Legacy VTK file of the C-alpha trace (Angstrom):
# vtk DataFile Version 3.0
C-alpha trace
ASCII
DATASET POLYDATA
POINTS 375 float
22.815 27.044 -10.903
19.386 25.372 -10.551
19.027 22.128 -8.476
18.238 19.410 -10.171
17.778 17.915 -6.629
16.067 18.771 -3.640
17.205 17.359 -0.091
13.951 15.998 1.689
13.514 14.828 4.883
10.736 13.064 6.869
8.915 14.295 10.091
7.140 11.337 12.175
8.788 8.426 11.315
5.239 6.077 11.794
3.759 3.312 9.650
3.186 5.475 6.908
6.060 7.086 6.690
7.656 4.103 5.246
5.518 4.605 2.154
6.897 7.964 1.924
10.666 7.083 2.394
10.818 4.842 -0.241
8.996 7.397 -2.558
11.874 9.646 -1.560
14.836 7.660 -2.113
12.857 6.734 -5.764
12.075 10.064 -6.876
14.847 10.926 -9.606
14.291 14.685 -7.933
15.022 13.560 -4.580
17.857 13.117 -2.425
16.516 11.862 1.295
18.833 12.432 3.867
16.691 12.600 7.171
13.828 11.999 9.566
12.961 13.762 12.880
10.688 12.100 15.521
9.957 12.629 19.050
11.356 9.621 20.117
15.100 9.550 20.039
15.072 5.463 19.430
12.564 5.517 17.071
13.875 8.097 15.033
16.854 6.010 14.466
15.385 2.742 13.847
13.893 4.562 11.419
17.496 6.508 10.211
19.449 3.544 10.023
17.065 1.428 7.753
17.244 4.124 5.059
20.498 5.140 5.886
19.264 8.559 6.577
20.279 11.257 9.769
18.113 11.189 12.954
16.884 13.839 14.877
14.566 14.928 17.293
14.461 18.304 16.457
13.071 19.963 13.815
14.980 23.439 13.096
18.252 21.180 13.672
17.506 19.034 11.374
16.726 21.277 8.551
20.043 23.484 9.379
22.449 20.741 9.998
21.059 18.200 6.899
20.458 21.114 4.638
16.538 19.954 3.876
14.742 21.723 1.102
11.415 20.164 1.541
9.570 17.845 4.605
7.359 15.103 4.180
5.097 15.479 6.897
3.663 12.023 8.332
2.711 13.116 12.058
-1.143 12.819 13.090
-3.641 15.018 11.632
-4.206 17.346 14.271
0.134 17.918 14.728
0.647 18.707 11.068
0.585 22.405 11.575
3.302 22.872 13.801
6.085 21.425 12.019
4.805 23.044 8.673
4.716 26.487 9.832
8.226 26.336 11.675
9.437 25.047 8.349
8.487 27.611 6.021
9.689 30.335 8.055
13.283 28.929 7.762
12.158 28.368 3.858
11.422 24.743 3.261
8.529 23.339 1.142
5.826 20.789 3.028
4.364 17.503 1.171
1.805 16.873 3.896
-0.125 13.292 4.814
-3.945 13.655 4.601
-5.695 14.776 5.714
-3.998 18.311 5.620
-5.451 19.384 8.997
-8.340 18.115 11.259
-8.836 22.222 11.670
-9.654 24.558 9.165
-7.677 27.118 11.682
-4.364 25.137 11.011
-5.285 24.610 7.390
-5.158 28.928 7.280
-1.970 28.994 9.049
0.013 26.515 6.939
-1.367 28.386 3.940
-0.486 31.960 5.342
2.819 30.652 6.568
3.526 29.668 2.616
2.281 32.536 0.915
4.575 34.687 3.622
7.860 32.494 2.829
7.303 31.974 -0.809
7.524 27.816 -0.354
4.958 25.160 -1.343
2.644 23.054 -0.259
1.430 19.743 -0.968
-1.362 17.414 -0.232
-1.351 13.601 -0.398
-3.928 12.430 -2.635
-2.729 9.726 -4.259
-6.026 8.077 -5.879
-5.947 11.353 -8.271
-3.261 9.760 -10.154
-5.236 6.617 -10.890
-5.677 5.492 -14.066
-9.456 5.241 -13.967
-9.928 8.465 -11.988
-7.735 10.488 -14.725
-9.835 8.634 -17.289
-13.126 10.138 -15.423
-11.491 13.420 -14.923
-10.530 13.926 -18.668
-13.762 12.786 -19.908
-15.811 15.304 -17.916
-13.285 18.044 -18.874
-13.572 17.663 -22.296
-17.313 17.795 -21.600
-18.113 14.044 -22.716
-20.927 13.570 -20.225
-22.251 17.296 -20.440
-21.725 19.072 -17.213
-21.981 16.838 -13.687
-25.393 16.538 -12.300
-25.325 13.612 -9.864
-22.645 12.074 -8.003
-22.012 10.032 -5.019
-19.092 8.414 -3.472
-19.501 5.189 -1.387
-16.717 3.871 0.849
-18.256 0.916 3.134
-15.157 -0.522 5.585
-14.110 -1.958 8.541
-12.007 -1.381 11.527
-11.944 -2.979 14.452
-10.651 -2.660 18.074
-6.823 -3.522 17.261
-6.997 -1.308 14.757
-7.582 1.500 17.340
-5.714 0.141 19.916
-2.232 0.006 17.344
-1.425 3.384 18.071
-2.387 5.510 21.320
-3.700 8.425 18.892
-6.513 6.489 17.066
-9.881 7.177 17.694
-9.787 10.048 20.334
-11.298 13.753 19.157
-8.028 15.052 20.134
-5.601 13.396 19.042
-7.279 12.222 15.466
-9.724 14.805 14.809
-12.112 12.734 13.764
-13.342 9.155 13.067
-14.323 7.826 8.697
-14.113 11.233 7.793
-10.849 12.524 8.620
-8.706 9.588 9.008
-9.907 7.079 6.215
-12.080 8.893 3.774
-9.889 11.952 2.701
-8.946 10.715 -0.466
-12.720 10.242 -1.536
-13.742 13.354 -0.243
-10.806 14.846 -2.656
-11.717 13.041 -5.618
-15.420 13.789 -4.916
-15.323 17.719 -5.389
-12.113 17.786 -7.496
-14.827 15.896 -9.871
-17.768 17.333 -8.987
-16.912 21.301 -9.021
-17.478 23.904 -6.239
-19.637 22.927 -3.321
-23.014 25.590 -2.226
-24.226 23.389 0.912
-24.082 20.299 2.716
-26.131 18.998 4.977
-25.233 15.716 6.724
-25.467 13.279 9.854
-22.844 11.378 11.683
-22.915 8.316 13.974
-20.883 5.854 15.907
-22.866 3.279 14.950
-20.882 -0.217 16.493
-17.816 1.056 17.840
-18.419 1.568 21.524
-14.748 1.766 22.705
-13.904 5.152 20.307
-15.323 9.007 20.940
-14.817 9.426 16.775
-17.668 8.788 14.622
-17.845 5.460 12.375
-20.369 6.801 10.109
-21.518 10.172 8.011
-24.090 10.148 5.347
-24.251 13.673 3.383
-26.353 15.334 0.731
-24.291 17.725 -1.043
-25.383 20.969 -3.705
-23.013 22.449 -5.833
-22.715 25.656 -7.427
-23.265 24.734 -10.808
-26.758 23.336 -9.611
-25.654 19.640 -9.692
-26.420 17.318 -6.278
-24.949 14.503 -4.771
-24.440 11.966 -1.750
-21.446 10.829 0.295
-21.775 7.414 2.058
-18.898 6.990 4.175
-18.515 4.284 7.288
-15.857 1.973 9.072
-18.614 -0.095 10.132
-19.300 -2.710 7.907
-17.296 -5.994 7.931
-14.735 -6.652 6.545
-14.461 -3.856 4.375
-16.228 -4.013 1.224
-15.424 -1.259 -1.112
-15.133 2.852 -2.293
-16.875 3.811 -5.276
-17.434 7.120 -6.879
-19.642 8.043 -9.605
-20.248 11.201 -11.704
-23.553 11.120 -14.103
-23.626 14.216 -16.166
-26.609 16.153 -17.876
-26.456 14.302 -20.912
-27.326 10.815 -19.759
-23.862 9.723 -19.682
-22.181 8.564 -16.527
-18.553 7.704 -15.815
-17.190 5.882 -12.673
-14.492 4.385 -10.816
-13.938 1.572 -7.829
-11.457 3.242 -5.966
-10.967 0.377 -3.094
-12.021 -3.596 -3.147
-11.490 -5.975 -0.331
-10.629 -5.287 2.953
-9.610 -1.636 3.299
-5.984 -0.652 3.573
-3.781 -0.102 6.242
-0.700 1.260 6.343
2.088 -0.945 7.879
-0.743 -3.565 7.974
-2.114 -4.644 4.787
-1.689 -4.013 0.952
-3.879 -2.783 -1.450
-6.057 -5.599 -2.551
-7.990 -5.140 -5.712
-7.048 -2.899 -8.316
-8.775 0.599 -8.830
-11.016 -0.025 -11.958
-13.448 1.859 -13.827
-16.465 0.050 -12.782
-19.573 2.459 -15.028
-18.837 3.967 -18.325
-21.811 4.807 -20.742
-20.092 7.763 -23.116
-22.059 7.482 -26.113
-19.268 5.117 -28.626
-17.036 4.544 -25.730
-18.860 2.108 -23.922
-16.904 -1.138 -25.349
-13.882 0.373 -23.761
-14.763 -0.583 -20.288
-14.007 -4.118 -20.069
-10.689 -3.363 -21.771
-9.689 -0.862 -19.600
-10.220 -3.648 -16.726
-7.972 -5.909 -18.014
-4.857 -3.258 -18.668
-5.927 -1.829 -15.546
-5.414 -5.341 -13.372
-2.562 -6.533 -15.274
-0.793 -3.196 -14.722
-1.699 -3.117 -10.759
-0.280 -7.452 -10.534
2.796 -5.879 -11.298
3.702 -3.076 -8.590
2.892 -2.635 -4.863
-0.103 -0.308 -5.589
0.694 1.488 -2.139
3.889 2.542 -2.825
3.676 3.207 -6.743
1.255 6.011 -6.615
2.124 7.421 -3.175
5.647 7.604 -4.922
4.032 9.247 -8.587
2.594 11.982 -6.073
6.365 12.475 -4.430
7.834 12.546 -7.524
5.504 15.369 -8.640
6.170 17.293 -5.715
9.595 16.924 -5.797
9.550 17.794 -9.426
7.578 20.776 -8.955
10.056 22.020 -6.220
12.960 22.136 -8.645
10.410 23.526 -11.417
9.088 26.384 -9.404
5.490 25.764 -10.154
2.896 24.536 -8.456
2.211 20.438 -6.998
-0.525 18.548 -9.299
-2.143 18.518 -5.173
-1.714 22.320 -3.604
-2.269 23.025 -0.350
-5.488 24.810 -1.125
-7.130 21.598 -2.608
-5.875 20.114 0.540
-7.966 22.544 2.124
-11.274 22.005 0.151
-11.487 18.303 1.604
-11.200 19.553 5.102
-14.025 22.338 4.618
-16.119 19.518 3.436
-15.615 16.931 6.291
-15.847 20.075 8.407
-19.228 21.198 7.389
-20.236 17.997 8.121
-19.923 18.218 11.607
-21.100 21.407 11.771
-24.544 20.298 10.078
-24.624 17.230 12.347
-23.812 20.246 15.389
-26.621 22.422 14.042
-28.939 19.724 12.465
-29.090 22.462 9.308
-27.870 23.014 6.204
-23.806 24.321 6.426
-23.311 26.793 3.440
-19.744 27.104 1.748
-17.588 29.003 2.076
-16.580 28.202 5.998
-14.392 29.701 7.982
-12.623 28.532 11.283
-15.133 29.012 14.205
-14.218 29.781 17.761
-16.831 28.249 19.864
-14.230 25.480 21.257
-16.250 22.617 20.401
-14.088 21.366 17.539
-16.207 22.247 14.913
-18.874 20.539 16.481
-17.125 17.353 17.403
-16.516 17.610 20.817
-19.469 16.058 22.970
-21.001 18.935 25.510
LINES 1 376
375 0 1 2 3 4 5 6 7 8 9 10 11 12 13 14 15 16 17 18 19 20 21 22 23 24 25 26 27 28 29 30 31 32 33 34 35 36 37 38 39 40 41 42 43 44 45 46 47 48 49 50 51 52 53 54 55 56 57 58 59 60 61 62 63 64 65 66 67 68 69 70 71 72 73 74 75 76 77 78 79 80 81 82 83 84 85 86 87 88 89 90 91 92 93 94 95 96 97 98 99 100 101 102 103 104 105 106 107 108 109 110 111 112 113 114 115 116 117 118 119 120 121 122 123 124 125 126 127 128 129 130 131 132 133 134 135 136 137 138 139 140 141 142 143 144 145 146 147 148 149 150 151 152 153 154 155 156 157 158 159 160 161 162 163 164 165 166 167 168 169 170 171 172 173 174 175 176 177 178 179 180 181 182 183 184 185 186 187 188 189 190 191 192 193 194 195 196 197 198 199 200 201 202 203 204 205 206 207 208 209 210 211 212 213 214 215 216 217 218 219 220 221 222 223 224 225 226 227 228 229 230 231 232 233 234 235 236 237 238 239 240 241 242 243 244 245 246 247 248 249 250 251 252 253 254 255 256 257 258 259 260 261 262 263 264 265 266 267 268 269 270 271 272 273 274 275 276 277 278 279 280 281 282 283 284 285 286 287 288 289 290 291 292 293 294 295 296 297 298 299 300 301 302 303 304 305 306 307 308 309 310 311 312 313 314 315 316 317 318 319 320 321 322 323 324 325 326 327 328 329 330 331 332 333 334 335 336 337 338 339 340 341 342 343 344 345 346 347 348 349 350 351 352 353 354 355 356 357 358 359 360 361 362 363 364 365 366 367 368 369 370 371 372 373 374
């Protein structure tokens, strides 16, 4: 008899895990049963809040709580271990963004999933934003012709208090990177999803005004796509107080579609809410220009009825749990998650080598964390 629900658990009871817990509780396809953390106290505190079981050992949790799928909310360099261990026990994994901080970890998780016939999903809830769905549909229907030119811009701010809020933040070893790895994976995911397969990347990274952290706060890249299209990426945590995030795609027939996905100060899990609604901010498809203002009002009105952070993560959690129940691939798969890691890895390698980086990328064995570690 096929299950109508799967038994779910969280690994890593940190700030963002609370959003996932609410999503698991609200999903029609999830029975949220357990949490696993390194600290007994934190795991128990989290468990009591959601009336689930607390564990500090992953294998014990999976066995005793009869877990079917886990949501991994540990810091980025520590996603691989629990996912691989869970896969060997036949347990599916939904991974917080980014999938990992290295291609080596991505490939280890994908190989474990394939070998054990389990599903991997990676959080990218902005694919569920209504303005982004409109963009994707218009592009897929050929309304702008083939994508020819694209740009993604994310300007935000992170202060010293933010980096001091968790001991792993701002360090190569425990965060894996700066704006590229932590704040920008959503934008990088949308960029490659809407523009297509990448040919090569030339980029520079900088730490402009955060002398108290090791990692970059700014990255700029020129991207060439296999289709012949070109694009630009501009990302920064160095602009006060946090301005916006935009993605615009311009087609070969001259029409453009775009969205402002972030507005106001940047969202910080456990500290702030999403301040402004995601909206389409450019739409020049012939015959559809007059739809823009109506969509803006529609999306803003809907935004005012929801908690955006909880709602969109909830949509993706529900899709993932449903995909496991139905035996299909989730909307954002592990292979898609790897593409984002491949893109930011190319940016770091280009900065290191002062040269364009051609795709596809494979893991390196240079012991410099793909150019991120200082000599």
